[in-house]
N, CA, C and O atoms as a Maestro MAE file, in Angstrom:
{
 s_m_m2io_version
 :::
 2.0.0
}

f_m_ct {
 s_m_title
 :::
 protein
 m_atom[228] {
  # First column is atom index #
  i_m_mmod_type
  r_m_x_coord
  r_m_y_coord
  r_m_z_coord
  i_m_residue_number
  s_m_chain_name
  s_m_pdb_residue_name
  s_m_pdb_atom_name
  i_m_atomic_number
  :::
  1 25 -56.756 37.209 47.641 1 A "UNK " " N  " 7
  2 3 -56.095 37.525 48.891 1 A "UNK " " CA " 6
  3 2 -54.617 37.205 48.743 1 A "UNK " " C  " 6
  4 15 -54.243 36.194 48.149 1 A "UNK " " O  " 8
  5 25 -53.788 38.071 49.285 2 A "UNK " " N  " 7
  6 3 -52.350 37.833 49.297 2 A "UNK " " CA " 6
  7 2 -51.995 37.102 50.587 2 A "UNK " " C  " 6
  8 15 -52.706 37.206 51.586 2 A "UNK " " O  " 8
  9 25 -50.891 36.365 50.556 3 A "UNK " " N  " 7
  10 3 -50.440 35.604 51.711 3 A "UNK " " CA " 6
  11 2 -48.949 35.842 51.889 3 A "UNK " " C  " 6
  12 15 -48.182 35.735 50.933 3 A "UNK " " O  " 8
  13 25 -48.532 36.168 53.123 4 A "UNK " " N  " 7
  14 3 -47.128 36.394 53.427 4 A "UNK " " CA " 6
  15 2 -46.703 35.519 54.593 4 A "UNK " " C  " 6
  16 15 -47.422 35.396 55.584 4 A "UNK " " O  " 8
  17 25 -45.543 34.918 54.470 5 A "UNK " " N  " 7
  18 3 -44.940 34.138 55.548 5 A "UNK " " CA " 6
  19 2 -44.168 35.114 56.436 5 A "UNK " " C  " 6
  20 15 -43.371 35.913 55.943 5 A "UNK " " O  " 8
  21 25 -44.411 35.044 57.762 6 A "UNK " " N  " 7
  22 3 -43.810 36.005 58.688 6 A "UNK " " CA " 6
  23 2 -43.214 35.287 59.891 6 A "UNK " " C  " 6
  24 15 -43.482 34.110 60.132 6 A "UNK " " O  " 8
  25 25 -42.401 36.023 60.636 7 A "UNK " " N  " 7
  26 3 -41.878 35.547 61.913 7 A "UNK " " CA " 6
  27 2 -42.591 36.314 63.020 7 A "UNK " " C  " 6
  28 15 -42.883 37.500 62.859 7 A "UNK " " O  " 8
  29 25 -42.870 35.666 64.119 8 A "UNK " " N  " 7
  30 3 -43.490 36.258 65.300 8 A "UNK " " CA " 6
  31 2 -44.765 37.029 64.948 8 A "UNK " " C  " 6
  32 15 -44.814 38.256 65.033 8 A "UNK " " O  " 8
  33 25 -45.774 36.290 64.558 9 A "UNK " " N  " 7
  34 3 -47.044 36.866 64.107 9 A "UNK " " CA " 6
  35 2 -47.657 37.800 65.141 9 A "UNK " " C  " 6
  36 15 -48.095 38.896 64.792 9 A "UNK " " O  " 8
  37 25 -47.698 37.393 66.392 10 A "UNK " " N  " 7
  38 3 -48.349 38.214 67.421 10 A "UNK " " CA " 6
  39 2 -47.695 39.586 67.553 10 A "UNK " " C  " 6
  40 15 -48.382 40.604 67.640 10 A "UNK " " O  " 8
  41 25 -46.365 39.607 67.568 11 A "UNK " " N  " 7
  42 3 -45.643 40.878 67.671 11 A "UNK " " CA " 6
  43 2 -45.875 41.737 66.430 11 A "UNK " " C  " 6
  44 15 -46.067 42.947 66.544 11 A "UNK " " O  " 8
  45 25 -45.857 41.129 65.259 12 A "UNK " " N  " 7
  46 3 -46.075 41.869 64.021 12 A "UNK " " CA " 6
  47 2 -47.475 42.475 63.992 12 A "UNK " " C  " 6
  48 15 -47.633 43.640 63.626 12 A "UNK " " O  " 8
  49 25 -48.492 41.703 64.371 13 A "UNK " " N  " 7
  50 3 -49.859 42.231 64.370 13 A "UNK " " CA " 6
  51 2 -49.996 43.402 65.343 13 A "UNK " " C  " 6
  52 15 -50.666 44.386 65.030 13 A "UNK " " O  " 8
  53 25 -49.382 43.310 66.500 14 A "UNK " " N  " 7
  54 3 -49.433 44.404 67.475 14 A "UNK " " CA " 6
  55 2 -48.757 45.661 66.920 14 A "UNK " " C  " 6
  56 15 -49.282 46.764 67.070 14 A "UNK " " O  " 8
  57 25 -47.604 45.499 66.284 15 A "UNK " " N  " 7
  58 3 -46.899 46.634 65.688 15 A "UNK " " CA " 6
  59 2 -47.723 47.270 64.576 15 A "UNK " " C  " 6
  60 15 -47.825 48.494 64.495 15 A "UNK " " O  " 8
  61 25 -48.306 46.445 63.726 16 A "UNK " " N  " 7
  62 3 -49.137 46.964 62.635 16 A "UNK " " CA " 6
  63 2 -50.340 47.719 63.182 16 A "UNK " " C  " 6
  64 15 -50.701 48.773 62.658 16 A "UNK " " O  " 8
  65 25 -50.960 47.191 64.226 17 A "UNK " " N  " 7
  66 3 -52.110 47.853 64.843 17 A "UNK " " CA " 6
  67 2 -51.709 49.219 65.391 17 A "UNK " " C  " 6
  68 15 -52.443 50.193 65.228 17 A "UNK " " O  " 8
  69 25 -50.553 49.296 66.038 18 A "UNK " " N  " 7
  70 3 -50.056 50.564 66.576 18 A "UNK " " CA " 6
  71 2 -49.792 51.581 65.467 18 A "UNK " " C  " 6
  72 15 -49.894 52.787 65.690 18 A "UNK " " O  " 8
  73 25 -49.452 51.095 64.270 19 A "UNK " " N  " 7
  74 3 -49.179 51.962 63.122 19 A "UNK " " CA " 6
  75 2 -50.449 52.345 62.366 19 A "UNK " " C  " 6
  76 15 -50.379 53.051 61.360 19 A "UNK " " O  " 8
  77 25 -51.613 51.884 62.840 20 A "UNK " " N  " 7
  78 3 -52.876 52.264 62.224 20 A "UNK " " CA " 6
  79 2 -53.404 51.312 61.173 20 A "UNK " " C  " 6
  80 15 -54.377 51.630 60.489 20 A "UNK " " O  " 8
  81 25 -52.788 50.155 61.027 21 A "UNK " " N  " 7
  82 3 -53.260 49.156 60.062 21 A "UNK " " CA " 6
  83 2 -54.484 48.448 60.638 21 A "UNK " " C  " 6
  84 15 -54.530 48.146 61.831 21 A "UNK " " O  " 8
  85 25 -55.471 48.186 59.785 22 A "UNK " " N  " 7
  86 3 -56.655 47.452 60.226 22 A "UNK " " CA " 6
  87 2 -56.295 45.976 60.391 22 A "UNK " " C  " 6
  88 15 -56.057 45.270 59.411 22 A "UNK " " O  " 8
  89 25 -56.260 45.524 61.639 23 A "UNK " " N  " 7
  90 3 -55.940 44.139 61.971 23 A "UNK " " CA " 6
  91 2 -57.236 43.430 62.351 23 A "UNK " " C  " 6
  92 15 -57.961 43.884 63.235 23 A "UNK " " O  " 8
  93 25 -57.521 42.327 61.686 24 A "UNK " " N  " 7
  94 3 -58.722 41.569 62.032 24 A "UNK " " CA " 6
  95 2 -58.476 40.830 63.341 24 A "UNK " " C  " 6
  96 15 -57.426 40.215 63.527 24 A "UNK " " O  " 8
  97 25 -59.438 40.892 64.237 25 A "UNK " " N  " 7
  98 3 -59.264 40.406 65.609 25 A "UNK " " CA " 6
  99 2 -59.002 38.908 65.689 25 A "UNK " " C  " 6
  100 15 -58.288 38.457 66.584 25 A "UNK " " O  " 8
  101 25 -59.558 38.143 64.785 26 A "UNK " " N  " 7
  102 3 -59.451 36.688 64.849 26 A "UNK " " CA " 6
  103 2 -58.102 36.198 64.320 26 A "UNK " " C  " 6
  104 15 -57.660 36.627 63.254 26 A "UNK " " O  " 8
  105 25 -57.456 35.312 65.054 27 A "UNK " " N  " 7
  106 3 -56.291 34.588 64.564 27 A "UNK " " CA " 6
  107 2 -56.571 33.109 64.735 27 A "UNK " " C  " 6
  108 15 -57.426 32.725 65.534 27 A "UNK " " O  " 8
  109 25 -55.862 32.278 63.994 28 A "UNK " " N  " 7
  110 3 -56.059 30.836 64.079 28 A "UNK " " CA " 6
  111 2 -54.727 30.135 64.264 28 A "UNK " " C  " 6
  112 15 -53.724 30.522 63.664 28 A "UNK " " O  " 8
  113 25 -54.719 29.105 65.094 29 A "UNK " " N  " 7
  114 3 -53.554 28.237 65.265 29 A "UNK " " CA " 6
  115 2 -53.927 26.851 64.768 29 A "UNK " " C  " 6
  116 15 -54.851 26.221 65.282 29 A "UNK " " O  " 8
  117 25 -53.205 26.391 63.774 30 A "UNK " " N  " 7
  118 3 -53.446 25.079 63.188 30 A "UNK " " CA " 6
  119 2 -52.148 24.284 63.206 30 A "UNK " " C  " 6
  120 15 -51.114 24.794 63.636 30 A "UNK " " O  " 8
  121 25 -52.193 23.064 62.753 31 A "UNK " " N  " 7
  122 3 -50.999 22.226 62.699 31 A "UNK " " CA " 6
  123 2 -49.902 22.878 61.853 31 A "UNK " " C  " 6
  124 15 -48.716 22.730 62.147 31 A "UNK " " O  " 8
  125 25 -50.303 23.598 60.803 32 A "UNK " " N  " 7
  126 3 -49.346 24.224 59.890 32 A "UNK " " CA " 6
  127 2 -48.738 25.496 60.450 32 A "UNK " " C  " 6
  128 15 -47.709 25.950 59.950 32 A "UNK " " O  " 8
  129 25 -49.343 26.087 61.478 33 A "UNK " " N  " 7
  130 3 -48.838 27.311 62.074 33 A "UNK " " CA " 6
  131 2 -49.956 28.248 62.480 33 A "UNK " " C  " 6
  132 15 -51.114 27.846 62.594 33 A "UNK " " O  " 8
  133 25 -49.594 29.512 62.697 34 A "UNK " " N  " 7
  134 3 -50.542 30.535 63.116 34 A "UNK " " CA " 6
  135 2 -50.884 31.433 61.938 34 A "UNK " " C  " 6
  136 15 -50.031 31.725 61.099 34 A "UNK " " O  " 8
  137 25 -52.137 31.868 61.879 35 A "UNK " " N  " 7
  138 3 -52.619 32.715 60.803 35 A "UNK " " CA " 6
  139 2 -53.285 33.956 61.377 35 A "UNK " " C  " 6
  140 15 -54.016 33.879 62.364 35 A "UNK " " O  " 8
  141 25 -53.030 35.092 60.756 36 A "UNK " " N  " 7
  142 3 -53.679 36.346 61.108 36 A "UNK " " CA " 6
  143 2 -53.952 37.124 59.833 36 A "UNK " " C  " 6
  144 15 -53.378 36.830 58.784 36 A "UNK " " O  " 8
  145 25 -54.825 38.111 59.922 37 A "UNK " " N  " 7
  146 3 -55.223 38.847 58.728 37 A "UNK " " CA " 6
  147 2 -55.247 40.337 58.987 37 A "UNK " " C  " 6
  148 15 -55.574 40.794 60.083 37 A "UNK " " O  " 8
  149 25 -54.892 41.088 57.952 38 A "UNK " " N  " 7
  150 3 -54.975 42.543 57.961 38 A "UNK " " CA " 6
  151 2 -55.707 42.970 56.689 38 A "UNK " " C  " 6
  152 15 -55.910 42.168 55.778 38 A "UNK " " O  " 8
  153 25 -56.099 44.243 56.641 39 A "UNK " " N  " 7
  154 3 -56.755 44.802 55.463 39 A "UNK " " CA " 6
  155 2 -55.952 46.025 55.030 39 A "UNK " " C  " 6
  156 15 -55.655 46.905 55.838 39 A "UNK " " O  " 8
  157 25 -55.602 46.068 53.728 40 A "UNK " " N  " 7
  158 3 -54.820 47.206 53.239 40 A "UNK " " CA " 6
  159 2 -55.738 48.407 52.964 40 A "UNK " " C  " 6
  160 15 -56.953 48.323 53.140 40 A "UNK " " O  " 8
  161 25 -55.147 49.511 52.536 41 A "UNK " " N  " 7
  162 3 -55.905 50.744 52.319 41 A "UNK " " CA " 6
  163 2 -56.952 50.640 51.224 41 A "UNK " " C  " 6
  164 15 -57.900 51.424 51.197 41 A "UNK " " O  " 8
  165 25 -56.791 49.674 50.314 42 A "UNK " " N  " 7
  166 3 -57.756 49.485 49.231 42 A "UNK " " CA " 6
  167 2 -58.818 48.450 49.592 42 A "UNK " " C  " 6
  168 15 -59.667 48.122 48.764 42 A "UNK " " O  " 8
  169 25 -58.777 47.935 50.823 43 A "UNK " " N  " 7
  170 3 -59.778 46.974 51.273 43 A "UNK " " CA " 6
  171 2 -59.441 45.525 50.972 43 A "UNK " " C  " 6
  172 15 -60.288 44.647 51.135 43 A "UNK " " O  " 8
  173 25 -58.209 45.260 50.531 44 A "UNK " " N  " 7
  174 3 -57.792 43.891 50.233 44 A "UNK " " CA " 6
  175 2 -57.377 43.176 51.511 44 A "UNK " " C  " 6
  176 15 -56.628 43.720 52.321 44 A "UNK " " O  " 8
  177 25 -57.866 41.960 51.685 45 A "UNK " " N  " 7
  178 3 -57.507 41.152 52.847 45 A "UNK " " CA " 6
  179 2 -56.150 40.493 52.588 45 A "UNK " " C  " 6
  180 15 -55.917 39.933 51.517 45 A "UNK " " O  " 8
  181 25 -55.262 40.567 53.575 46 A "UNK " " N  " 7
  182 3 -53.924 39.991 53.470 46 A "UNK " " CA " 6
  183 2 -53.748 38.995 54.608 46 A "UNK " " C  " 6
  184 15 -53.988 39.316 55.771 46 A "UNK " " O  " 8
  185 25 -53.327 37.786 54.260 47 A "UNK " " N  " 7
  186 3 -53.115 36.738 55.250 47 A "UNK " " CA " 6
  187 2 -51.642 36.704 55.647 47 A "UNK " " C  " 6
  188 15 -50.756 36.731 54.793 47 A "UNK " " O  " 8
  189 25 -51.394 36.645 56.952 48 A "UNK " " N  " 7
  190 3 -50.043 36.529 57.486 48 A "UNK " " CA " 6
  191 2 -49.933 35.165 58.148 48 A "UNK " " C  " 6
  192 15 -50.795 34.778 58.936 48 A "UNK " " O  " 8
  193 25 -48.873 34.441 57.827 49 A "UNK " " N  " 7
  194 3 -48.707 33.058 58.274 49 A "UNK " " CA " 6
  195 2 -47.369 32.882 58.963 49 A "UNK " " C  " 6
  196 15 -46.320 33.138 58.372 49 A "UNK " " O  " 8
  197 25 -47.406 32.444 60.214 50 A "UNK " " N  " 7
  198 3 -46.200 32.071 60.950 50 A "UNK " " CA " 6
  199 2 -46.177 30.542 60.981 50 A "UNK " " C  " 6
  200 15 -46.876 29.928 61.788 50 A "UNK " " O  " 8
  201 25 -45.372 29.922 60.101 51 A "UNK " " N  " 7
  202 3 -45.401 28.464 60.001 51 A "UNK " " CA " 6
  203 2 -44.858 27.771 61.239 51 A "UNK " " C  " 6
  204 15 -43.995 28.288 61.948 51 A "UNK " " O  " 8
  205 25 -45.389 26.595 61.468 52 A "UNK " " N  " 7
  206 3 -44.845 25.704 62.487 52 A "UNK " " CA " 6
  207 2 -43.723 24.943 61.799 52 A "UNK " " C  " 6
  208 15 -43.990 24.014 61.037 52 A "UNK " " O  " 8
  209 25 -42.483 25.314 62.049 53 A "UNK " " N  " 7
  210 3 -41.351 24.753 61.317 53 A "UNK " " CA " 6
  211 2 -41.275 23.230 61.400 53 A "UNK " " C  " 6
  212 15 -40.761 22.590 60.483 53 A "UNK " " O  " 8
  213 25 -41.777 22.644 62.481 54 A "UNK " " N  " 7
  214 3 -41.755 21.184 62.612 54 A "UNK " " CA " 6
  215 2 -42.537 20.533 61.471 54 A "UNK " " C  " 6
  216 15 -42.187 19.441 61.023 54 A "UNK " " O  " 8
  217 25 -43.575 21.188 61.009 55 A "UNK " " N  " 7
  218 3 -44.389 20.637 59.922 55 A "UNK " " CA " 6
  219 2 -43.664 20.697 58.586 55 A "UNK " " C  " 6
  220 15 -44.096 20.057 57.628 55 A "UNK " " O  " 8
  221 25 -42.578 21.446 58.498 56 A "UNK " " N  " 7
  222 3 -41.891 21.637 57.223 56 A "UNK " " CA " 6
  223 2 -40.484 21.080 57.203 56 A "UNK " " C  " 6
  224 15 -39.706 21.412 56.309 56 A "UNK " " O  " 8
  225 25 -40.137 20.239 58.169 57 A "UNK " " N  " 7
  226 3 -38.811 19.619 58.202 57 A "UNK " " CA " 6
  227 2 -38.718 18.469 57.233 57 A "UNK " " C  " 6
  228 15 -37.670 17.832 57.130 57 A "UNK " " O  " 8
  :::
 }
 m_bond[227] {
  # First column is bond index #
  i_m_from
  i_m_to
  i_m_order
  :::
  1 1 2 1
  2 2 3 1
  3 3 4 2
  4 3 5 1
  5 5 6 1
  6 6 7 1
  7 7 8 2
  8 7 9 1
  9 9 10 1
  10 10 11 1
  11 11 12 2
  12 11 13 1
  13 13 14 1
  14 14 15 1
  15 15 16 2
  16 15 17 1
  17 17 18 1
  18 18 19 1
  19 19 20 2
  20 19 21 1
  21 21 22 1
  22 22 23 1
  23 23 24 2
  24 23 25 1
  25 25 26 1
  26 26 27 1
  27 27 28 2
  28 27 29 1
  29 29 30 1
  30 30 31 1
  31 31 32 2
  32 31 33 1
  33 33 34 1
  34 34 35 1
  35 35 36 2
  36 35 37 1
  37 37 38 1
  38 38 39 1
  39 39 40 2
  40 39 41 1
  41 41 42 1
  42 42 43 1
  43 43 44 2
  44 43 45 1
  45 45 46 1
  46 46 47 1
  47 47 48 2
  48 47 49 1
  49 49 50 1
  50 50 51 1
  51 51 52 2
  52 51 53 1
  53 53 54 1
  54 54 55 1
  55 55 56 2
  56 55 57 1
  57 57 58 1
  58 58 59 1
  59 59 60 2
  60 59 61 1
  61 61 62 1
  62 62 63 1
  63 63 64 2
  64 63 65 1
  65 65 66 1
  66 66 67 1
  67 67 68 2
  68 67 69 1
  69 69 70 1
  70 70 71 1
  71 71 72 2
  72 71 73 1
  73 73 74 1
  74 74 75 1
  75 75 76 2
  76 75 77 1
  77 77 78 1
  78 78 79 1
  79 79 80 2
  80 79 81 1
  81 81 82 1
  82 82 83 1
  83 83 84 2
  84 83 85 1
  85 85 86 1
  86 86 87 1
  87 87 88 2
  88 87 89 1
  89 89 90 1
  90 90 91 1
  91 91 92 2
  92 91 93 1
  93 93 94 1
  94 94 95 1
  95 95 96 2
  96 95 97 1
  97 97 98 1
  98 98 99 1
  99 99 100 2
  100 99 101 1
  101 101 102 1
  102 102 103 1
  103 103 104 2
  104 103 105 1
  105 105 106 1
  106 106 107 1
  107 107 108 2
  108 107 109 1
  109 109 110 1
  110 110 111 1
  111 111 112 2
  112 111 113 1
  113 113 114 1
  114 114 115 1
  115 115 116 2
  116 115 117 1
  117 117 118 1
  118 118 119 1
  119 119 120 2
  120 119 121 1
  121 121 122 1
  122 122 123 1
  123 123 124 2
  124 123 125 1
  125 125 126 1
  126 126 127 1
  127 127 128 2
  128 127 129 1
  129 129 130 1
  130 130 131 1
  131 131 132 2
  132 131 133 1
  133 133 134 1
  134 134 135 1
  135 135 136 2
  136 135 137 1
  137 137 138 1
  138 138 139 1
  139 139 140 2
  140 139 141 1
  141 141 142 1
  142 142 143 1
  143 143 144 2
  144 143 145 1
  145 145 146 1
  146 146 147 1
  147 147 148 2
  148 147 149 1
  149 149 150 1
  150 150 151 1
  151 151 152 2
  152 151 153 1
  153 153 154 1
  154 154 155 1
  155 155 156 2
  156 155 157 1
  157 157 158 1
  158 158 159 1
  159 159 160 2
  160 159 161 1
  161 161 162 1
  162 162 163 1
  163 163 164 2
  164 163 165 1
  165 165 166 1
  166 166 167 1
  167 167 168 2
  168 167 169 1
  169 169 170 1
  170 170 171 1
  171 171 172 2
  172 171 173 1
  173 173 174 1
  174 174 175 1
  175 175 176 2
  176 175 177 1
  177 177 178 1
  178 178 179 1
  179 179 180 2
  180 179 181 1
  181 181 182 1
  182 182 183 1
  183 183 184 2
  184 183 185 1
  185 185 186 1
  186 186 187 1
  187 187 188 2
  188 187 189 1
  189 189 190 1
  190 190 191 1
  191 191 192 2
  192 191 193 1
  193 193 194 1
  194 194 195 1
  195 195 196 2
  196 195 197 1
  197 197 198 1
  198 198 199 1
  199 199 200 2
  200 199 201 1
  201 201 202 1
  202 202 203 1
  203 203 204 2
  204 203 205 1
  205 205 206 1
  206 206 207 1
  207 207 208 2
  208 207 209 1
  209 209 210 1
  210 210 211 1
  211 211 212 2
  212 211 213 1
  213 213 214 1
  214 214 215 1
  215 215 216 2
  216 215 217 1
  217 217 218 1
  218 218 219 1
  219 219 220 2
  220 219 221 1
  221 221 222 1
  222 222 223 1
  223 223 224 2
  224 223 225 1
  225 225 226 1
  226 226 227 1
  227 227 228 2
  :::
 }
}
């Protein structure tokens, strides 16, 4: 699985969904930040991570 650090996860997932990308419905909020997942055209799961910057200061 690939992992990408992103800004504004919720907005990005909504935009990707509007563009026809398969967005997995479940997202998670943890101490490290928010996580969401999409699936590319080849069926590969991709993790998107919006870090909680306080955890990385």
